[in-house]
C-alpha positions in Angstrom: 65.1 11.6 91.7 61.5 12.9 91.9 60.7 16.6 91.7 57.5 18.4 92.7 55.1 19.2 95.6 53.9 16.7 98.0 51.4 17.0 101.3 53.4 17.7 103.9 52.3 14.4 105.3 54.3 12.4 102.4 57.4 15.1 102.7 59.5 12.9 106.0 62.8 12.2 105.0 62.3 14.3 101.6 64.7 17.4 100.7 63.7 21.1 100.7 63.6 22.2 97.1 62.8 26.2 98.5 63.2 27.9 101.3 60.2 29.0 103.1 59.6 31.6 105.9 58.4 29.9 108.9 58.1 31.5 112.6 61.2 32.6 114.3 63.2 32.8 110.6 63.7 31.3 107.6 64.5 27.3 107.1 66.5 26.9 104.0 66.3 24.9 100.6 68.3 22.1 101.2 67.7 20.7 103.9 66.0 17.5 105.0 62.9 17.1 106.9 62.0 15.6 109.8 59.4 15.8 112.5 59.9 18.9 114.3 60.9 20.8 110.0 57.6 19.7 109.4 55.8 21.1 112.3 57.2 24.3 112.1 56.2 24.4 107.8 52.5 23.8 108.9 52.5 26.0 111.8 53.2 29.2 108.6 49.9 27.4 107.7 51.6 25.2 104.3 50.0 22.4 103.7 52.5 21.2 100.8 56.0 22.0 100.0 57.9 21.2 96.7 60.8 18.6 97.7 63.4 16.7 95.8 62.7 12.8 96.5 66.0 10.1 96.1 64.9 7.3 94.2 66.9 3.5 95.3 70.5 4.4 93.7 70.6 8.2 94.2 73.7 9.8 96.2 73.0 13.1 97.3 74.3 16.4 96.3 77.2 16.9 99.3 77.8 13.2 99.1 78.4 12.5 94.9 80.3 15.8 95.4 82.8 14.9 97.7 83.2 11.1 95.5 83.8 13.2 92.7 86.7 15.6 93.7 87.8 12.1 96.1 88.1 11.0 92.6 89.4 13.3 90.3 92.7 14.0 93.1 93.7 10.6 94.5 96.8 11.9 95.5 96.0 16.1 97.0 100.1 15.6 97.9 101.3 14.7 94.1 99.4 16.7 92.6 99.4 19.6 94.3 96.5 20.2 95.1 93.9 21.0 97.7 90.3 19.3 98.4 87.8 21.6 99.8 84.3 20.4 102.1 81.0 19.6 100.6 78.8 22.3 101.0 75.4 22.3 98.7 77.1 19.9 96.2 80.0 22.0 95.3 83.5 21.4 95.9 86.7 23.3 95.5 89.9 22.7 94.5 92.6 25.1 95.7 96.5 25.1 94.5 98.9 24.0 96.7 101.6 25.2 96.0 103.0 27.4 92.3 102.9 25.6 89.5 100.7 25.8 86.1 97.2 24.0 85.9 97.5 20.8 84.2 93.5 19.6 82.5 93.3 16.8 81.0 90.8 18.4 78.7 89.8 15.1 77.0 88.9 13.5 80.8 86.5 16.4 81.8 84.4 16.8 78.2 84.1 12.8 78.9 82.8 13.7 82.2 80.8 16.3 81.6 78.8 14.6 78.7 78.0 12.0 81.3 74.7 13.7 83.4 74.6 17.3 83.4 74.2 17.5 87.3 77.3 16.4 87.3 79.8 19.2 86.4 83.7 19.7 86.5 85.0 23.4 85.9 88.6 23.6 85.5 91.2 26.4 84.9 92.2 27.1 81.0 94.9 24.4 80.7 98.2 25.8 81.4 97.5 28.6 83.8 99.9 29.6 86.1 98.7 29.7 89.9 99.5 30.2 93.4 99.1 28.5 96.2 94.9 29.0 97.4 94.3 29.4 94.0 91.1 28.3 93.1 91.8 25.9 90.1 88.8 23.5 89.7 85.4 23.3 91.4 82.9 19.6 91.2 79.3 21.0 91.1 76.1 18.5 91.2 73.7 20.6 89.9 70.5 19.0 91.8 69.9 17.9 95.0 70.9 14.0 94.1 72.8 12.1 91.2 71.7 7.9 89.8 75.0 6.6 91.7 75.5 4.3 88.5 76.0 7.5 87.0 78.2 8.7 89.2 80.6 6.3 89.2 80.7 7.0 85.7 81.6 10.1 85.7 84.6 9.1 89.4 86.1 6.8 86.4 86.5 9.1 83.7 88.0 11.8 86.1 90.2 10.2 87.7 93.5 12.4 88.3 92.5 15.1 85.6 93.6 18.1 87.1 97.1 18.3 89.1 99.2 21.7 89.5 102.6 20.4 87.6 105.7 22.6 90.2 108.4 24.6 89.2 111.3 22.4 88.9 113.4 25.7 88.3 114.4 27.5 90.9 116.2 30.8 89.8 117.0 32.4 87.2 119.2 35.3 86.7 118.8 38.3 84.9 120.5 40.7 82.3 119.0 44.2 81.4 120.8 46.8 79.0 121.0 50.6 78.3 121.4 52.6 75.8 123.3 56.1 75.3 120.4 58.4 77.2 118.1 56.0 78.9 116.6 56.8 81.8 117.4 55.1 85.1 114.2 54.4 85.6 113.5 51.9 82.9 116.4 49.5 84.0 114.7 49.9 87.4 111.4 48.8 86.3 112.6 46.0 84.6 114.1 44.5 87.6 111.4 45.8 89.7 108.6 43.9 87.0 110.7 40.8 86.4 111.6 39.4 90.2 107.7 40.2 91.3 107.0 37.7 87.6 109.9 34.9 89.1 108.8 35.5 92.6 105.2 34.9 91.3 106.6 31.8 89.9 108.3 30.5 93.8 111.6 31.3 92.0 114.9 33.1 92.8 116.2 36.5 91.5 120.0 34.4 91.3 121.9 37.2 90.3 121.6 40.6 88.3 123.8 42.3 85.6 123.5 45.8 84.2 126.2 46.3 80.9 125.6 48.2 78.1 123.2 47.4 74.7 126.9 45.6 73.3 127.4 42.0 72.2 130.4 41.5 73.9 129.1 42.8 76.8 126.7 41.2 77.3 128.7 37.8 76.3 130.3 38.8 78.9 127.3 39.1 81.5 126.0 35.3 80.0 129.3 33.8 81.4 128.9 35.0 84.8 125.5 35.7 85.5 124.1 32.9 88.7 120.8 30.9 87.9 118.9 28.1 86.0 117.3 29.9 83.4 119.3 33.6 81.9 116.8 36.5 81.5 117.8 39.1 79.1 116.0 42.2 78.9 117.4 44.9 76.6 117.1 48.2 76.2 116.6 48.3 72.3 114.4 46.0 71.0 116.0 43.0 69.8 114.3 42.6 65.7 116.0 39.8 63.8 117.5 36.8 64.5 121.1 38.4 64.8 120.0 41.6 66.1 122.7 42.4 69.4 121.2 39.7 72.4 120.5 37.3 70.0 124.1 37.1 68.6 125.7 37.9 72.1 124.1 34.7 73.3 126.2 32.8 70.5 129.2 34.6 71.3 128.5 33.6 74.7 128.5 29.7 73.1 125.1 28.9 73.0 122.7 28.7 70.4 119.2 30.9 69.7 116.6 28.4 68.6 113.6 31.0 68.0 112.7 34.9 67.7 109.2 36.1 66.8 106.2 34.4 68.7 102.6 34.8 67.3 101.3 36.3 70.5 100.6 40.1 71.0 102.0 41.2 72.7 105.0 40.0 73.4 105.6 39.5 69.3 109.8 40.2 69.6 110.7 37.3 72.5 113.5 35.4 71.2 114.8 31.5 72.8 117.9 30.1 73.0 120.4 28.1 75.3 123.3 29.2 76.9 125.8 26.4 79.1 122.5 23.4 79.6 119.8 26.4 80.2 117.3 28.5 78.5 117.6 31.6 77.8 114.9 34.2 76.9 115.5 37.5 75.3 112.5 39.4 77.0 110.2 41.7 74.7 109.8 45.4 75.6 106.3 45.2 76.7 107.8 42.5 79.5 108.2 45.4 81.8 105.1 45.8 82.2 103.6 43.7 84.6 100.0 42.9 82.2 99.8 39.5 80.8 102.1 39.2 77.4 103.4 36.2 75.4 106.8 35.8 77.4 105.0 34.9 80.4 103.5 31.9 78.8 107.2 30.5 77.4 108.7 31.8 80.9 106.1 29.4 83.4 106.7 26.6 81.3 110.4 26.6 81.2 109.5 27.5 84.8 108.2 24.1 85.2 110.6 22.3 82.7 108.3 21.9 79.9 109.4 21.6 76.3 108.8 24.7 74.1 109.8 25.3 71.4 108.6 25.6 67.6 105.7 23.6 67.8 104.6 25.1 71.5 104.9 28.1 70.2 103.2 28.3 67.1 100.4 26.7 69.2 100.5 29.9 71.2 98.4 31.8 68.4 95.5 31.3 69.6 94.2 33.2 72.4 96.9 34.8 72.0 95.5 38.1 71.1 96.3 40.1 75.0 95.0 43.2 76.3 95.9 46.0 75.2 98.5 47.3 78.1 98.6 51.2 77.8 102.6 51.7 78.1 102.8 50.1 74.7 104.6 52.9 72.5 102.9 52.0 69.3 99.8 50.6 69.7 97.6 47.9 68.3 94.9 50.5 67.1 94.9 54.0 67.5 
């Protein structure tokens, strides 16, 4: 592609690089100049314009963006993505379902190193999305790009982005209460947890409100419906053998881990009972603000493995925004 000023007589078929004021308004940049456009520009007193002229083998910005988007999403339904129209060299890729953004980071890096004008920006890997969320955007920065570079980018990007669907339809919730606890604390925990599940397209299968007691929690676990069990306690879990983890064992389950390197969210525990995950929510889960339990809940909801390695890796980027409800702020 050649870019620069040319006399009007040589501008036919070129792409106008900058908008120009003409009689009756403006001739917008990006317009492919035809005889009528040139006449209007001449009437406005211009003798030359700045244009982009495509060389043989170049692909115009909108066509290039559309081709790259099609390579990224060859199976829109299977990948859970909707491809938007090409406009000014951009094509947006929006989530068509709730879930997590799965990104082939190596493929995206490779694509973005092929040509500076051929770009793809995505959400970070495993970010939760709702239907309609912008998950990625293709942008051709110049008015045209070489066809051979575009072909390499399309090959590198093939199916590099998809939305992992939620595979667990619902979850049950156990809320424990300690003597003297205000009823509004229980109500808030229920309300916020139900909203978290709803954001994932999951239903709240059942709720048990019981005393903060091993036997009571264990009995509730035995009755609780749902493909996942959530426990939000009135008294924070502070050890692998504290009340709620012990209740999971009493109910015939086992505890896989206590604690995570994400703040807020350190006091999470993860277990299994009756063939389903059990997630012990930290107290900060009463706030709708992002916390470490969100990351674990979302991965479990999508059927991803969550164990020691996965939770340990969450420490990088795990220092989350402070929440006003926190009883013991990190800093005074």
